[in-house]
C-alpha positions as CSV (number, residue, x, y, z in Angstrom):
1,M,-53.2,63.5,1.7
2,S,-54.6,66.8,0.7
3,I,-53.4,70.1,2.2
4,D,-56.8,70.5,4.0
5,Q,-56.5,67.0,5.4
6,A,-53.0,67.7,6.7
7,A,-54.1,70.9,8.3
8,S,-57.0,69.0,9.9
9,L,-54.7,66.3,11.2
10,R,-52.3,68.9,12.7
11,E,-55.2,70.8,14.4
12,W,-56.5,67.5,15.9
13,L,-53.1,66.1,16.9
14,P,-51.6,66.9,20.3
15,K,-48.2,68.5,19.7
16,D,-46.3,65.9,21.8
17,Q,-47.4,63.1,19.4
18,L,-45.1,64.1,16.6
19,K,-41.8,62.3,16.5
20,K,-38.4,62.6,14.8
21,L,-37.2,59.3,13.3
22,T,-34.0,58.3,11.6
23,F,-34.4,55.7,8.9
24,Q,-31.5,54.4,6.8
25,G,-29.5,57.5,7.7
26,I,-32.3,59.9,6.8
27,T,-33.9,62.1,9.5
28,L,-37.7,62.2,9.1
29,N,-39.5,65.0,11.0
30,D,-43.1,65.2,12.0
31,C,-43.8,61.5,12.1
32,L,-46.6,59.8,14.1
33,D,-47.7,56.3,15.0
34,F,-50.0,54.7,12.4
35,E,-52.5,54.0,15.2
36,I,-52.9,57.7,15.8
37,Y,-53.3,58.5,12.1
38,E,-55.8,55.7,11.8
39,C,-57.9,57.1,14.6
40,W,-57.9,60.5,13.0
41,F,-58.7,59.0,9.6
42,R,-61.7,57.1,10.9
43,Q,-63.0,60.2,12.7
44,S,-62.6,62.4,9.7
45,M,-64.4,59.9,7.5
46,A,-67.2,59.7,10.1
47,L,-67.4,63.5,9.8
48,G,-67.7,63.3,6.0
49,F,-64.3,64.5,4.6
50,T,-65.1,65.0,0.9
51,T,-61.6,65.4,-0.6
52,P,-59.8,62.3,-1.9
53,V,-57.5,60.7,0.6
54,M,-55.5,58.4,-1.6
55,D,-54.4,59.6,-5.0
56,F,-51.8,57.1,-6.2
């Protein structure tokens, strides 16, 4: 995810949707449910986000 996309997601996302998770003894901050990310992703694609989303 690009920096612009991350900023767009944070602006769109209600603050109470971010979660703190512990996985295998590691604390992960600023997590969210995949369904919420997917909803944002579909909306951002409909609006024509032009930067690459997946660069693996």
